[in-house]
N, C-alpha and C positions, 0 to 999 in steps of 0.2 A: 092791251095796247090798241091804239087806233089803227084804222085802215090807212094804207099808204096813198099818197096823192097819185093821180093818174100820170101827171108829168112831174115827177119828183126830181129835185136837183141832183140827187145821187145817181140817177139813171139817165141824166140829160144827154150824155154823150151817145148813148144808144138811140134814144128817141129822136134826137136831132139828125142822126145819120140814117135812121130807118123809121120814119114817122109811124107806119102801121104797127110797129112793135109794141107801142104803148097799149093799144087795144088788144093785141094778141095776148099780152101778159094777163089780161083780165080773165082769160079762160082757165087759168091755172090757179089753184088755191094757194094762199100764202102758207108757208111753212110755219108751224107753231114753234115757239122757242127759237128766236133768231140767234145770231151770233152774240158772243160776249160783247163785242164792239158795238153792235146795234143796241143791245140792252143798256150799255154804259151811255151811249149817245142819247137814248130816250130819257134816261135818268138826268142827264145834263140839261136837256131841253126842259124837263119838268121843273128843275131847280131854277133855271133862268126865267121861266114863266112866273114862278112864285116870286122871285126877287123883283121882277119888273112890276108885278101887281102891287107889291109892298111899296115900291118907290112911287107908284101912282096913287098911293093911299087907298088901295082897294083890298077887300078881304081876300085872304088866301091862306090855305093850310100848307105848311111846309111839307113837301113830299118826303117820304122815307124810302131810302134805297141803300142796298149794300154797296153801291158804287160811289156814293158820296164820300169825298175825301178832302183833305186840305188843299190838294192841287186844284180840284174842281172849284172849291170855294174861292181860292186866290185868283183863278182865272176869271171869275165873275165879280170880283170886288171892284167898286168904283175907284177911279183914280183921281 
């Protein structure tokens, strides 16, 4: 899994309220094996990236994940 962004959207409430907290967090190592929800979100992002590349006629290998399901597919289908 990639490294989190310094000013990630998921922690924006914290760093907007306390600007130095973003740099303070860099001093601590990321925990390996995030929550199930974080893993599912990462799988969803990978699938969305794949579908976008395919829509743009770019080469992409479909990601494989235990989290891919019909609900995830339906949420990313074009309307």
